[in-house]
C-alpha positions as CSV (number, residue, x, y, z in Angstrom):
1,X,176.7,-124.1,333.2
2,X,179.7,-123.9,335.6
3,X,182.1,-124.3,332.5
4,X,183.5,-120.7,331.5
5,X,184.7,-121.6,328.2
6,X,181.0,-122.9,327.5
7,X,179.5,-119.9,328.6
8,X,182.0,-117.5,326.4
9,X,181.1,-119.9,323.5
10,X,177.2,-119.6,324.3
11,X,178.0,-115.5,324.5
12,X,179.5,-115.8,321.1
13,X,177.2,-118.0,319.3
14,X,174.3,-115.7,320.8
15,X,176.0,-112.5,319.8
16,X,176.6,-113.8,316.2
17,X,172.9,-115.0,315.6
18,X,171.6,-112.0,317.1
19,X,173.8,-110.2,314.3
20,X,173.0,-112.6,311.3
21,X,169.2,-112.0,312.6
22,X,169.1,-108.2,312.8
23,X,170.7,-108.2,309.3
24,X,168.2,-110.3,307.8
25,X,165.1,-109.0,309.2
26,X,165.9,-105.9,306.8
27,X,168.8,-104.1,308.2
28,X,171.2,-102.3,306.5
29,X,175.0,-103.3,307.3
30,X,177.8,-101.1,307.7
31,X,179.4,-102.6,304.8
32,X,176.6,-101.4,302.6
33,X,176.6,-97.8,304.2
34,X,180.2,-97.6,303.1
35,X,179.7,-98.8,299.7
36,X,176.8,-96.4,298.9
37,X,178.9,-93.4,300.6
38,X,182.0,-94.6,298.1
39,X,179.3,-94.5,295.2
40,X,178.4,-91.0,295.9
41,X,182.0,-89.9,296.1
42,X,182.8,-91.4,292.9
43,X,179.6,-90.2,291.3
44,X,180.9,-86.4,292.7
45,X,184.6,-87.0,291.5
46,X,183.1,-88.4,287.8
47,X,180.8,-85.1,288.0
48,X,183.8,-82.8,288.4
49,X,186.1,-84.9,285.9
50,X,183.5,-84.7,282.9
51,X,182.0,-81.4,283.6
52,X,180.5,-80.6,280.1
53,X,182.3,-82.7,278.3
54,X,180.2,-85.3,275.9
55,X,182.7,-88.0,276.6
56,X,181.2,-90.1,279.6
57,X,178.4,-88.3,280.0
58,X,175.8,-91.1,279.2
59,X,178.2,-93.1,281.7
60,X,177.8,-90.5,284.6
61,X,174.1,-90.0,284.2
62,X,173.8,-93.9,284.6
63,X,175.8,-93.6,287.5
64,X,173.8,-91.1,289.0
65,X,170.7,-93.1,288.1
66,X,171.9,-96.0,289.6
67,X,173.3,-94.5,292.7
68,X,169.6,-93.0,293.6
69,X,168.0,-96.5,293.2
70,X,170.7,-97.8,295.8
71,X,169.8,-94.7,298.0
72,X,166.3,-95.9,297.6
73,X,166.9,-99.8,298.3
74,X,168.8,-98.7,301.5
75,X,165.8,-96.4,302.5
76,X,163.8,-99.8,302.1
77,X,166.4,-101.8,304.3
78,X,166.7,-103.8,301.3
79,X,170.7,-104.6,301.7
80,X,171.6,-106.8,298.9
81,X,170.2,-104.7,296.2
82,X,171.6,-101.5,298.0
83,X,174.8,-102.9,297.8
84,X,174.8,-104.2,294.2
85,X,173.1,-100.7,292.8
86,X,175.9,-99.0,294.4
87,X,178.8,-101.1,293.5
88,X,177.6,-100.5,289.9
89,X,176.7,-96.9,290.3
90,X,180.8,-96.6,291.5
91,X,181.5,-98.7,288.3
92,X,179.8,-96.2,286.1
93,X,180.8,-93.4,287.7
94,X,184.8,-94.8,287.2
95,X,183.8,-95.6,283.5
96,X,182.9,-92.0,283.0
97,X,186.3,-90.6,283.9
98,X,187.9,-93.0,282.1
99,X,186.1,-92.1,279.1
100,X,186.2,-88.1,279.8
101,X,190.1,-88.6,280.4
102,X,190.7,-90.5,277.0
103,X,189.0,-88.1,275.2
104,X,191.0,-85.2,276.8
105,X,193.9,-87.2,275.9
106,X,193.0,-88.1,272.4
107,X,192.6,-84.3,271.9
108,X,195.9,-83.4,273.2
109,X,197.6,-85.6,271.0
110,X,195.6,-84.7,268.3
111,X,196.9,-81.1,269.1
112,X,200.2,-82.1,269.2
113,X,200.1,-83.8,266.0
114,X,198.8,-80.8,264.1
115,X,201.4,-78.3,265.9
116,X,204.3,-80.9,264.7
117,X,202.9,-81.1,261.1
118,X,202.8,-77.1,261.1
119,X,206.3,-77.1,261.9
120,X,207.3,-79.7,259.3
121,X,206.1,-77.6,256.8
122,X,207.3,-74.5,257.9
123,X,210.6,-76.5,258.4
124,X,210.5,-77.5,254.7
125,X,209.7,-73.8,253.2
126,X,212.8,-72.8,254.9
127,X,214.7,-75.4,253.5
128,X,213.4,-74.4,249.9
129,X,213.8,-70.8,250.3
130,X,217.3,-71.4,251.5
131,X,218.2,-73.9,248.3
132,X,217.2,-71.2,246.2
133,X,219.8,-68.6,247.3
């Protein structure tokens, strides 16, 4: 093979085939490793956000369990399963955070409404007392 273009093409095809074979033969891709790492971070952040709150606790537990399954799949070199489970774990962790934040916002809104109602009652009492004078 004297043609340099043909040699480069053969090298590229060979390298691509080797990469496909390595992945197909049970290797874990870098993409899967990154997905599992993102999921670990999401679960840790969710744990911090949810804390001891009931809101989001079930989803956080699901995220932890699914992440554990993803890590086990990665150890078995089951790339597709690990990547899928890691994605699910990340979504569960995000849902846990959203539910926790929603509950906190709802509580703050309820407290603000209660304060407004108290102020209104006090203002109404003041106007009654002033009108009696």
